[in-house]
N, C-alpha and C positions, 0 to 999 in steps of 0.2 A: 561457842558463840551461838546465840539463839537465832531463830528464824527472823528474817527481815521481810516484812510485808511490802509487796510492790504490785502495782497494777501491771498489765501486759505492756501498756505504753511506757510506763516508768522503767521496766526491765529493758525494753528496746532502746530507750534513751541512754541508759547506762552502757549497754553493749556498743552503741554507736560511739560514745565518748571513749570507751576502752579501745576500740578499733582505731580511732583517730590518734589517740596517744601512742599506740604501738606502731602505726604505719606512717604517721606524719611527724608528730612531735619528738618522739624518741630519736629517729634518724637525724632530724634537724639539730637536736641537742648534741649528738655525737659529732656531727660536722662542725658545729660551733666550737666544741672543745678542741678538735683537731686544728682548726684554723687559729684559735687563740694560742695553742701550744707552738705553732709555727712562728709566732712572733717573738720567740726567745724565752728568756728567764721567766718561769711560771711563778716564782716566789713573789714577785711584785707585779703580777699581771692581773689587772682588774677584770679584763674580758674573760680570762680563764676562770677566775673565781665565780663570776656571774654565770658562765656556761655550766660549771660544775653544780652550782646551786640550782639552776634550772633543771638539770638532769636529775638531781636528787628529788626535786619536787615531782617531776614526771614519773619517776620510778615509784615514789611513794603513792601517788594517785593510782597508778596501775595496780599496785598491790591491794590498795583499798577497794577499788572497783572489782577486782577478781574475787576478793573475799566476800563482798556484798552480793555479787551474783551467785557465788557458790552457796551462800546461806539464804538466798532469796526464796520466799514463799510467794509465788506469783498467783494473785487472786483475781479471778474474773467475776465481777459482781453479778453477771448474767447467770452464772452457774450456782449461785447461792440461793437457797430457799429462804428468802428474807421476808416474804409475806408483806411487802410494803414498808418494812422497817428500814431505818438508816443503818447501813453497814459499811465496812471498808469498801471503797470503790464507788459507792453510790453518789449520784449527783442530786443535790437537795436545793430546792427553791424555797427561800425564806422571805418573810415580810417582817420588817421591824415594827413592833407594836407602837413605838413612840411616834413615828412619822409615816408609816406605811411604805417606806422605801423597800424595794425588793432587791435581793441579791441571790446569786447562784453559786454554790460551792460544790466541789467534788472532794471527797475524803480520800486522801492518798498517803503514801509513805513519805518518810523524811526527805529522801533525795528528790522526790517529785514535787514537793510543796512549792508553790509560787502564788502568792496572794493576788498578784496582778493578773494571773490567768484563772483565778477562782479555784485554785487547788490548795486545800488546807491539810496540814499534817494531822494524822490520826490522834496524836497526843495533845493537840492544841485545845485550849479551853472550849472553843465552840464545837469542835468535832466530838470531844468527850461528852458534851451536853446533848448532842444530836444522836449519838449511837443508841440504837434500840427504839427510838421514837418513830412515829408514823405521821403521815400527812394529817393535818388538823390539830396535832399536838402543839402546845406552846412550850418553849424552853427559856430558861434564864441563864445568862452567861455573864460571869464576872470578868470584865475586861479592864485594862489599865485606865480606860476612860470612865469606868463605873459599871453598874449593873445594866445589862441590855436584855430586852425581851424580844423574842421572835416567835412567829407562828410558822410552822412548816406547811408550805403550800403543796409541795409535790416531792416525791422521791422516785428517782429513775435509776435504772441499772443499764448504763450505756457501755 
């Protein structure tokens, strides 16, 4: 498996989720299975089936998170010699050339991406267009809504 880029905050978020799954969700699932088992015949026990399914999901997610953290490449944009260019982890202020609306995005890994929080995945069309560009540059991005043009106002490494 190749390296998975994560910011420090993203790695910490995954660690917290892993800890919660192991210390809260897993024991809860085990208790639910035991309780459902105590109700008798498990062959026709919907509670038992649901509890086993939930346990399977939790165990799968634990394995997934452990693998991602084991293969993580934690990147701190403050430590990168980027010389004002857009790089992984950078926070970028953009102005839409069509209407002047401004938006701020941070370029992050897949598990951290959340457009509502202004975090975009490194492989998204807009992030790919921004990588390597500097403040003052213009970029064109093909979106499902059509071609969009932005001017980069500022690049920060927070």
